[in-house]
C-alpha positions as a printed Julia matrix, in Angstrom:
54×3 Matrix{Float64}:
  53.67  34.28  60.52
  53.45  30.83  61.97
  55.12  29.8   65.2
  58.05  28.05  63.51
  58.84  31.1   61.38
  58.61  33.31  64.47
  61.0   31.08  66.43
  63.42  31.01  63.49
  63.3   34.79  63.25
  63.96  35.26  66.96
  66.81  32.72  66.78
  68.41  34.6   63.87
  68.11  37.91  65.72
  69.63  36.35  68.82
  72.53  34.91  66.83
  73.15  38.28  65.19
  73.18  39.95  68.61
  75.64  37.4   69.95
  77.9   38.01  66.93
  77.8   41.77  67.59
  78.68  41.27  71.24
  81.55  38.96  70.28
  82.9   41.48  67.76
  82.69  44.23  70.36
  84.46  42.06  72.93
  87.23  41.24  70.46
  87.71  44.96  69.71
  87.84  45.79  73.4
  90.37  43.0   73.93
  92.52  44.4   71.12
  92.38  47.88  72.63
  93.26  46.6   76.1
  96.25  44.81  74.56
  97.37  48.08  72.97
  97.01  49.87  76.3
  99.05  47.21  78.08
 101.73  47.49  75.41
 101.78  51.28  75.75
 102.12  51.03  79.53
 105.1   48.73  79.04
 106.69  51.25  76.69
 106.06  54.07  79.15
 107.58  52.04  81.96
 110.69  51.48  79.86
 110.91  55.19  79.01
 110.58  56.1   82.69
 113.4   53.72  83.54
 115.55  55.28  80.82
 114.83  58.78  82.1
 115.68  57.75  85.67
 118.97  56.28  84.43
 119.81  59.53  82.65
 119.13  61.65  85.74
 120.99  59.4   88.17
């Protein structure tokens, strides 16, 4: 394997790794958004329960 082929191979591997990290980050961002949404729903339910017991 010549130097140019080696550099190209390493570059492709690096790009693939970056794509994997990006996909993972996007998934984590989606999950955090779902958690935030769930917390908002729980907050609303707590407020409703407090109103019922007041």
